[in-house]
LUMNUKOL-196159 format. One record per residue (C-alpha): residue in one letter; x, y, z. Coordinates in steps of 0.25 Angstrom, whole numbers, plus 5000, padded with zeros to 4 digits. Example, Ala and Ser with C-alpha at 12.3 -4.5 7.8 and 13.67 -1.06 7.14 Angstrom:
REM residues 2
A504949825031 S505549965029 
//
This chain:
REM residues 429
X421147834870 X421847794860 X421847764843 X422647654836 X422747654821 X422647534811 X423547534800 X423847464789 X425147394783 X425547494775 X425247584785 X424147644782 X423047684794 X421747614793 X421047654804 X421147674821 X420547594831 X420147704844 X420547664860 X420047744869 X420347694886 X419247654893 X419547654910 X419747504909 X420947514901 X421347654909 X421547544924 X422047434917 X423047534910 X423347594926 X423447464931 X424447414918 X425147534922 X425247514936 X425947394936 X426747404928 X427347514936 X427147404948 X427847304940 X429047404937 X429147454950 X429247304956 X430147254945 X431047374951 X431047314964 X431347194958 X432247224953 X433147314964 X432747204974 X433247084966 X434547194962 X434647224977 X434447074982 X435747024971 X436647134976 X436447074991 X436546934986 X437746974976 X438447064990 X438346954998 X438946834990 X440146934986 X440346994998 X440946865004 X441446834990 X442346964990 X442646955005 X443146785001 X444046874988 X444446974999 X445046885007 X445746784999 X446646894993 X446846935007 X447446795010 X448146814998 X448746925001 X449246865015 X448146915024 X447846775030 X446946865040 X445946865031 X444446815033 X443046835028 X441746835035 X440646775028 X439946695036 X438946625025 X438546495025 X438646475010 X439746445003 X440546585003 X440346575018 X441146425017 X442246495008 X442346615018 X442646505027 X443346415020 X444646555017 X444246585032 X444746435035 X445846445025 X446346585029 X446546535043 X447146415039 X448146515029 X448446605040 X448646475052 X449746425041 X450146575040 X450246595053 X451246465054 X452146495044 X452346635049 X452746565064 X453646455054 X454346575049 X454746655062 X455046515067 X455846505056 X456346635056 X456746655070 X457546505069 X458146525058 X458546675065 X459146575077 X459946525067 X460646645062 X460846685075 X461446535078 X462246535066 X462946685070 X463046645081 X463946515076 X464446605067 X465046685078 X465446585086 X466246495075 X466846645073 X467146645088 X467746505085 X468546545075 X469246665080 X469446595093 X470246485087 X471046585080 X471146645093 X471746515099 X472446465090 X473346605086 X473346605101 X474046455100 X474846485088 X475346645098 X475446555110 X476246455101 X477146565093 X477246635109 X478046505114 X478946505101 X479246645101 X479546635115 X480446525115 X481046545103 X481246685109 X481946625121 X482646535114 X483246625103 X483446755112 X484446685122 X485446645114 X485146765104 X485446845116 X486846775120 X487246795107 X486846945104 X487546965116 X488846865116 X489146945100 X489347065108 X490347015114 X490846925102 X491047045095 X491847145104 X492846995106 X492846985093 X493147145092 X494047105102 X494846995095 X494847075081 X495347175090 X496447075095 X496747025080 X496847175077 X497947185086 X498647075083 X498847095071 X499347245072 X500347235081 X500847105076 X500647115061 X501646975059 X501146865066 X501746725066 X501546645055 X500346565062 X499646665066 X499746735049 X499346575047 X498146585055 X497746725049 X497946685036 X496946555038 X495846625047 X495746755038 X495846835049 X495546955042 X494246935038 X493946885050 X494146985058 X493447075047 X492346965044 X492146945062 X491347055067 X490347035054 X490246905059 X489946955075 X488947065067 X488046965060 X487946885072 X487546985081 X486547015071 X485946895069 X485746875082 X485147025086 X484246975073 X483746845081 X483646935093 X482647035085 X481846895079 X481546865094 X481147005097 X480346985087 X479546865089 X479446915104 X478847055096 X477946975089 X477246875098 X477446975109 X477546895120 X477746975130 X476647075127 X475247015125 X474647105132 X474047255126 X475147345125 X475947455117 X476747415106 X477447455094 X476447405080 X477947415071 X478847325082 X477747215080 X477547215063 X479147255064 X479347115070 X478347035064 X479247055052 X480347015058 X479546875060 X479046885046 X480546935039 X480646785033 X479446785028 X479846925021 X481146885017 X481346845001 X480946694998 X481346614987 X480046654982 X479746794982 X480746914986 X480646985001 X479247055004 X479647205008 X479147265019 X478747405018 X478647445033 X477947615033 X477547625048 X476847755053 X477047795067 X475947735076 X476247735093 X476247585099 X475047545102 X474247435112 X474047315109 X474447155107 X475647175102 X475747015098 X474547025092 X474847125084 X476047055079 X475146955077 X474547045066 X475747075060 X476246945056 X474946905052 X474547015043 X476247035039 X476046855036 X475046875029 X475647005020 X476846895017 X475846805011 X475246875001 X476446944998 X477146774995 X475646724988 X475746874979 X477146864975 X476946714971 X475946764961 X476846864956 X475746974961 X476747024968 X478247034966 X478747144977 X478047074991 X477847194998 X477247245014 X477047355017 X476847395032 X476247555038 X475747595048 X475047715053 X474247805065 X472847815059 X471947905070 X472347795084 X472447675076 X473947605071 X473547575055 X474747455050 X474647385036 X475247275033 X475047295018 X475647185006 X475847194990 X475247054988 X474047014981 X472947074988 X471647004996 X470247004987 X469247074994 X468346944995 X469646905004 X469647025011 X468447015019 X468746885026 X470146905027 X469946905045 X468946795045 X469646675052 X470246555046 X470146635033 X471246625025 X471746625011 X473046565010 X473346405007 X473146305018 X473946285028 X474646445023 X473446525031 X472646495042 X471646625043 X472146655056 X473046775056 X472146885051 X470846835059 X471846855071 X472446985066 X470947035066 X470647005078 X471847055084 X471947195078 X470247225079 X469847145092 X471247155100 X471647295095 X470447355092 X470947395077 X470747335064 X471247265052 X470947275037 X471447215025 X471647315013 X471747235000 X471547234986 X471947094975 X473147124970 X473547254980 X474047184991 X473547195004 X473647295017 X472947245032 X472847365039 X472747365054 X472447485063 X472547455079 X472047585089 X473247645096 X472647675108 X472247535112 X471647575126 X470347535123 X470847405118 X470047285127 X471247225135 X470847075129 X471046975142 X471946865140 X471046755133 X470846875124 X472146875120 X472246735113 X472746795101 X473946865106 
//
């Protein structure tokens, strides 16, 4: 049983009620406890079920969304083959279908763009190749043009030299040969006059007047000198004609053994009029420092052409430097030596030099720094072809501004492996 006390407002107990459990009350209480337990179990099961159902529903919704999100990320990264496999018939399914269609369109556009890009790349490559071939053809055309022009020039020069040599050689040889006899005859006549003077010291008045009028003593003294000067002049003409023949090498167009010094000296003789003092500059001094090099196999006429181009350019450079007051004592130095199996010839001037940015283009066809009408831009290009292609050698320029310029020719001494050029390949010479 249960006792329940009654208290006043002031907390004073005034009585108590005693309650006693009856069987009916006990049964009701047990039923209530049982209901509470059942209700609690049902509530817990319902909560668990609700959570499970909510989780499954949430997962069924969030999984497609995550798939779409990942597919969008892949698409943004360029993975255009990304697709989502959502087959539901709701809005998410429609969104997945639209996404897959968009990805298909993007991939198709990209494939089309890649194909177009490859076609453009192939076209660019073909155009570049065609341009390179065109540039090569242009260079070959320029070289052929240079060769044709030079061939025509050398042919004209050869005909001119042949005509000059023929027209001058015959009368010069006639004069030179007769001067020997004239000198002998003159000596005999002078001896005869001296004998007359010795044995007839007192000639007739008429003879004495003639002696005084003609100054016989002066004639006897000066006549041998005049004959010697005439012989020297005739000899000089013969040397010039010979130098012209050596320079053009009309009779030596084939590959054969030649003396390079002979070619250099003949070229200097031809350029002698340009080396002499002019009204606007002093004489250009030429210093020869020849070393010991053997005769070599070469195209002698073409080698002389190289010497002519390099020496003429050196003279032009010295004249320009002197006019600019950069070179008061113009000088050309020609040195040579044997280096291993090569004959090396250096032609150096003390002019104003060549800038670095120009040196790389010196041997290009038609490139020139000279004024219009003073240079064609072919001399160095032709010289380079002759040295490198015809003789298997090298030609280089060493120069600094204000330090002059040096051109170095190197030619193999043993030219047995030189390709024998056909007649059509020798149009330069």
